[in-house]
Every structure is written in structure tokens, then in C-alpha cells.
N, CA, C and O atoms as a GROMACS GRO file, in nm:
protein
  284
    1UNK      N    1  12.026  15.817  11.638
    1UNK     CA    2  12.116  15.733  11.712
    1UNK      C    3  12.061  15.722  11.855
    1UNK      O    4  12.028  15.823  11.918
    2UNK      N    5  12.053  15.601  11.905
    2UNK     CA    6  12.002  15.577  12.039
    2UNK      C    7  12.120  15.555  12.135
    2UNK      O    8  12.208  15.473  12.110
    3UNK      N    9  12.119  15.631  12.246
    3UNK     CA   10  12.220  15.616  12.350
    3UNK      C   11  12.148  15.594  12.482
    3UNK      O   12  12.028  15.619  12.494
    4UNK      N   13  12.221  15.549  12.581
    4UNK     CA   14  12.164  15.524  12.712
    4UNK      C   15  12.237  15.607  12.817
    4UNK      O   16  12.360  15.616  12.817
    5UNK      N   17  12.159  15.668  12.905
    5UNK     CA   18  12.215  15.757  13.005
    5UNK      C   19  12.297  15.678  13.107
    5UNK      O   20  12.259  15.570  13.150
    6UNK      N   21  12.409  15.736  13.143
    6UNK     CA   22  12.491  15.682  13.251
    6UNK      C   23  12.453  15.754  13.379
    6UNK      O   24  12.373  15.847  13.378
    7UNK      N   25  12.510  15.710  13.489
    7UNK     CA   26  12.475  15.770  13.618
    7UNK      C   27  12.510  15.919  13.619
    7UNK      O   28  12.623  15.957  13.588
    8UNK      N   29  12.412  16.002  13.653
    8UNK     CA   30  12.432  16.146  13.664
    8UNK      C   31  12.426  16.221  13.532
    8UNK      O   32  12.457  16.340  13.529
    9UNK      N   33  12.387  16.156  13.424
    9UNK     CA   34  12.383  16.223  13.293
    9UNK      C   35  12.267  16.321  13.284
    9UNK      O   36  12.160  16.300  13.341
   10UNK      N   37  12.291  16.427  13.209
   10UNK     CA   38  12.188  16.522  13.170
   10UNK      C   39  12.179  16.518  13.018
   10UNK      O   40  12.266  16.460  12.952
   11UNK      N   41  12.077  16.578  12.962
   11UNK     CA   42  12.062  16.579  12.817
   11UNK      C   43  12.177  16.655  12.752
   11UNK      O   44  12.230  16.611  12.650
   12UNK      N   45  12.216  16.767  12.810
   12UNK     CA   46  12.326  16.842  12.749
   12UNK      C   47  12.458  16.766  12.759
   12UNK      O   48  12.543  16.780  12.671
   13UNK      N   49  12.479  16.687  12.866
   13UNK     CA   50  12.600  16.606  12.876
   13UNK      C   51  12.603  16.499  12.767
   13UNK      O   52  12.708  16.472  12.708
   14UNK      N   53  12.488  16.437  12.741
   14UNK     CA   54  12.480  16.337  12.634
   14UNK      C   55  12.509  16.400  12.498
   14UNK      O   56  12.581  16.343  12.416
   15UNK      N   57  12.453  16.518  12.474
   15UNK     CA   58  12.476  16.588  12.347
   15UNK      C   59  12.623  16.621  12.331
   15UNK      O   60  12.680  16.602  12.223
   16UNK      N   61  12.685  16.671  12.436
   16UNK     CA   62  12.826  16.707  12.428
   16UNK      C   63  12.913  16.584  12.405
   16UNK      O   64  13.007  16.589  12.325
   17UNK      N   65  12.884  16.475  12.474
   17UNK     CA   66  12.964  16.354  12.464
   17UNK      C   67  12.952  16.288  12.326
   17UNK      O   68  13.053  16.245  12.269
   18UNK      N   69  12.831  16.279  12.274
   18UNK     CA   70  12.809  16.203  12.151
   18UNK      C   71  12.806  16.288  12.024
   18UNK      O   72  12.838  16.240  11.916
   19UNK      N   73  12.767  16.415  12.037
   19UNK     CA   74  12.754  16.500  11.918
   19UNK      C   75  12.860  16.610  11.912
   19UNK      O   76  12.880  16.670  11.807
   20UNK      N   77  12.927  16.635  12.024
   20UNK     CA   78  13.034  16.734  12.023
   20UNK      C   79  12.991  16.877  12.050
   20UNK      O   80  13.075  16.966  12.057
   21UNK      N   81  12.862  16.899  12.066
   21UNK     CA   82  12.814  17.034  12.098
   21UNK      C   83  12.675  17.024  12.159
   21UNK      O   84  12.609  16.921  12.152
   22UNK      N   85  12.632  17.135  12.220
   22UNK     CA   86  12.499  17.137  12.280
   22UNK      C   87  12.409  17.243  12.218
   22UNK      O   88  12.287  17.234  12.228
   23UNK      N   89  12.468  17.342  12.154
   23UNK     CA   90  12.390  17.452  12.095
   23UNK      C   91  12.294  17.399  11.990
   23UNK      O   92  12.335  17.348  11.886
   24UNK      N   93  12.166  17.412  12.018
   24UNK     CA   94  12.063  17.367  11.926
   24UNK      C   95  12.032  17.218  11.932
   24UNK      O   96  11.928  17.174  11.883
   25UNK      N   97  12.120  17.141  11.993
   25UNK     CA   98  12.102  16.996  12.000
   25UNK      C   99  12.004  16.958  12.110
   25UNK      O  100  11.922  16.867  12.091
   26UNK      N  101  12.011  17.024  12.224
   26UNK     CA  102  11.924  16.990  12.337
   26UNK      C  103  11.777  17.006  12.298
   26UNK      O  104  11.694  16.922  12.333
   27UNK      N  105  11.747  17.112  12.224
   27UNK     CA  106  11.610  17.134  12.180
   27UNK      C  107  11.564  17.023  12.087
   27UNK      O  108  11.450  16.977  12.096
   28UNK      N  109  11.652  16.978  11.998
   28UNK     CA  110  11.616  16.870  11.906
   28UNK      C  111  11.594  16.739  11.981
   28UNK      O  112  11.504  16.663  11.948
   29UNK      N  113  11.676  16.714  12.083
   29UNK     CA  114  11.659  16.592  12.164
   29UNK      C  115  11.525  16.595  12.237
   29UNK      O  116  11.457  16.494  12.245
   30UNK      N  117  11.488  16.710  12.290
   30UNK     CA  118  11.360  16.721  12.359
   30UNK      C  119  11.243  16.698  12.263
   30UNK      O  120  11.141  16.641  12.303
   31UNK      N  121  11.257  16.740  12.137
   31UNK     CA  122  11.152  16.716  12.038
   31UNK      C  123  11.145  16.568  11.999
   31UNK      O  124  11.036  16.515  11.979
   32UNK      N  125  11.261  16.503  11.989
   32UNK     CA  126  11.265  16.362  11.948
   32UNK      C  127  11.217  16.268  12.059
   32UNK      O  128  11.169  16.158  12.030
   33UNK      N  129  11.229  16.309  12.184
   33UNK     CA  130  11.198  16.222  12.298
   33UNK      C  131  11.086  16.283  12.380
   33UNK      O  132  11.109  16.346  12.482
   34UNK      N  133  10.964  16.264  12.332
   34UNK     CA  134  10.847  16.319  12.399
   34UNK      C  135  10.841  16.269  12.544
   34UNK      O  136  10.848  16.149  12.568
   35UNK      N  137  10.828  16.362  12.638
   35UNK     CA  138  10.811  16.327  12.779
   35UNK      C  139  10.939  16.303  12.856
   35UNK      O  140  10.935  16.272  12.975
   36UNK      N  141  11.054  16.315  12.791
   36UNK     CA  142  11.180  16.288  12.862
   36UNK      C  143  11.206  16.394  12.970
   36UNK      O  144  11.276  16.367  13.067
   37UNK      N  145  11.151  16.513  12.952
   37UNK     CA  146  11.171  16.618  13.051
   37UNK      C  147  11.101  16.586  13.184
   37UNK      O  148  11.131  16.649  13.286
   38UNK      N  149  11.010  16.490  13.183
   38UNK     CA  150  10.942  16.452  13.307
   38UNK      C  151  11.036  16.384  13.406
   38UNK      O  152  11.006  16.375  13.524
   39UNK      N  153  11.152  16.336  13.357
   39UNK     CA  154  11.252  16.274  13.444
   39UNK      C  155  11.327  16.377  13.528
   39UNK      O  156  11.390  16.341  13.627
   40UNK      N  157  11.321  16.503  13.489
   40UNK     CA  158  11.396  16.606  13.559
   40UNK      C  159  11.529  16.630  13.491
   40UNK      O  160  11.556  16.573  13.385
   41UNK      N  161  11.613  16.715  13.551
   41UNK     CA  162  11.739  16.750  13.485
   41UNK      C  163  11.839  16.634  13.477
   41UNK      O  164  11.915  16.626  13.380
   42UNK      N  165  11.840  16.547  13.576
   42UNK     CA  166  11.931  16.433  13.575
   42UNK      C  167  11.852  16.308  13.538
   42UNK      O  168  11.756  16.270  13.605
   43UNK      N  169  11.894  16.246  13.428
   43UNK     CA  170  11.822  16.130  13.376
   43UNK      C  171  11.853  16.006  13.459
   43UNK      O  172  11.966  15.988  13.504
   44UNK      N  173  11.754  15.920  13.480
   44UNK     CA  174  11.781  15.793  13.547
   44UNK      C  175  11.878  15.708  13.464
   44UNK      O  176  11.873  15.710  13.341
   45UNK      N  177  11.965  15.636  13.532
   45UNK     CA  178  12.063  15.554  13.463
   45UNK      C  179  11.992  15.452  13.375
   45UNK      O  180  11.898  15.386  13.419
   46UNK      N  181  12.038  15.438  13.251
   46UNK     CA  182  11.981  15.343  13.158
   46UNK      C  183  11.867  15.397  13.073
   46UNK      O  184  11.812  15.324  12.991
   47UNK      N  185  11.832  15.524  13.090
   47UNK     CA  186  11.725  15.583  13.010
   47UNK      C  187  11.769  15.591  12.863
   47UNK      O  188  11.876  15.644  12.833
   48UNK      N  189  11.687  15.536  12.774
   48UNK     CA  190  11.716  15.542  12.631
   48UNK      C  191  11.684  15.682  12.579
   48UNK      O  192  11.576  15.735  12.604
   49UNK      N  193  11.779  15.740  12.508
   49UNK     CA  194  11.762  15.875  12.452
   49UNK      C  195  11.796  15.870  12.304
   49UNK      O  196  11.904  15.826  12.265
   50UNK      N  197  11.702  15.916  12.223
   50UNK     CA  198  11.724  15.923  12.079
   50UNK      C  199  11.788  16.057  12.048
   50UNK      O  200  11.732  16.163  12.078
   51UNK      N  201  11.907  16.054  11.986
   51UNK     CA  202  11.978  16.175  11.949
   51UNK      C  203  11.960  16.199  11.800
   51UNK      O  204  11.943  16.104  11.724
   52UNK      N  205  11.964  16.327  11.757
   52UNK     CA  206  11.953  16.354  11.614
   52UNK      C  207  12.075  16.300  11.539
   52UNK      O  208  12.182  16.284  11.596
   53UNK      N  209  12.056  16.272  11.412
   53UNK     CA  210  12.166  16.221  11.331
   53UNK      C  211  12.278  16.324  11.328
   53UNK      O  212  12.253  16.442  11.305
   54UNK      N  213  12.402  16.280  11.350
   54UNK     CA  214  12.513  16.376  11.347
   54UNK      C  215  12.532  16.432  11.206
   54UNK      O  216  12.525  16.359  11.107
   55UNK      N  217  12.555  16.560  11.200
   55UNK     CA  218  12.580  16.626  11.072
   55UNK      C  219  12.726  16.670  11.068
   55UNK      O  220  12.792  16.670  11.172
   56UNK      N  221  12.776  16.706  10.952
   56UNK     CA  222  12.915  16.750  10.945
   56UNK      C  223  12.944  16.870  11.035
   56UNK      O  224  13.056  16.884  11.084
   57UNK      N  225  12.844  16.956  11.057
   57UNK     CA  226  12.865  17.072  11.142
   57UNK      C  227  12.859  17.036  11.290
   57UNK      O  228  12.898  17.116  11.374
   58UNK      N  229  12.811  16.916  11.324
   58UNK     CA  230  12.796  16.876  11.463
   58UNK      C  231  12.930  16.866  11.534
   58UNK      O  232  12.937  16.890  11.655
   59UNK      N  233  13.035  16.831  11.463
   59UNK     CA  234  13.164  16.812  11.528
   59UNK      C  235  13.221  16.942  11.581
   59UNK      O  236  13.310  16.939  11.666
   60UNK      N  237  13.172  17.056  11.534
   60UNK     CA  238  13.222  17.184  11.580
   60UNK      C  239  13.345  17.230  11.502
   60UNK      O  240  13.388  17.344  11.517
   61UNK      N  241  13.401  17.143  11.420
   61UNK     CA  242  13.518  17.179  11.342
   61UNK      C  243  13.476  17.259  11.220
   61UNK      O  244  13.378  17.226  11.154
   62UNK      N  245  13.550  17.364  11.192
   62UNK     CA  246  13.523  17.447  11.077
   62UNK      C  247  13.638  17.432  10.981
   62UNK      O  248  13.754  17.449  11.018
   63UNK      N  249  13.607  17.400  10.856
   63UNK     CA  250  13.712  17.387  10.755
   63UNK      C  251  13.758  17.526  10.715
   63UNK      O  252  13.680  17.608  10.667
   64UNK      N  253  13.886  17.550  10.735
   64UNK     CA  254  13.944  17.679  10.699
   64UNK      C  255  14.063  17.654  10.608
   64UNK      O  256  14.128  17.550  10.618
   65UNK      N  257  14.091  17.748  10.518
   65UNK     CA  258  14.206  17.729  10.430
   65UNK      C  259  14.335  17.731  10.511
   65UNK      O  260  14.347  17.800  10.612
   66UNK      N  261  14.431  17.653  10.464
   66UNK     CA  262  14.560  17.644  10.531
   66UNK      C  263  14.636  17.774  10.514
   66UNK      O  264  14.647  17.826  10.403
   67UNK      N  265  14.687  17.827  10.622
   67UNK     CA  266  14.761  17.952  10.622
   67UNK      C  267  14.910  17.920  10.621
   67UNK      O  268  14.960  17.855  10.713
   68UNK      N  269  14.979  17.964  10.518
   68UNK     CA  270  15.124  17.943  10.507
   68UNK      C  271  15.195  18.074  10.544
   68UNK      O  272  15.173  18.176  10.480
   69UNK      N  273  15.278  18.070  10.645
   69UNK     CA  274  15.351  18.190  10.685
   69UNK      C  275  15.466  18.218  10.590
   69UNK      O  276  15.497  18.334  10.560
   70UNK      N  277  15.531  18.112  10.542
   70UNK     CA  278  15.642  18.128  10.448
   70UNK      C  279  15.616  18.042  10.327
   70UNK      O  280  15.594  17.922  10.340
   71UNK      N  281  15.618  18.102  10.209
   71UNK     CA  282  15.598  18.027  10.084
   71UNK      C  283  15.727  18.007  10.013
   71UNK      O  284  15.730  17.946   9.906
   0.00000   0.00000   0.00000
């Protein structure tokens, strides 16, 4: 998925906004976008950034069984 940096965006901010987490995502973004680190920590506005495809685990939600207090 291709996104474009807004003013003051960092790679981890883009990951958090579009993928819902940053753990492990920032490294994948750096691999997908060769040379993007040359821009520094704050990306120039309008920089195209390729993000990894979102996976079910990307949302951060964990499916847990429903707990019933009273049956």
C-alpha cells in the first residue's frame, strides 16, 4: 500500500496511523523503501512510502473467547 507523508510525519507515525502498530513494521518499511532513511527522521511532505500489506495481526486486536460472568 502506498501512502504519502504529511507535514511532520515520521516512518513510525505512518505505520501507527495506517497499520495500527509500529513493532516490526518500521523495519519492513525501511526494507521496502530503499534510501528513504536518507531523508532523516522527519519525511518531507508528499514523500511516497510503500507500506507492507496489512495482515490480520496488524490491527493489534487479539481474538479472545467471550467471558461470561453469569450463565
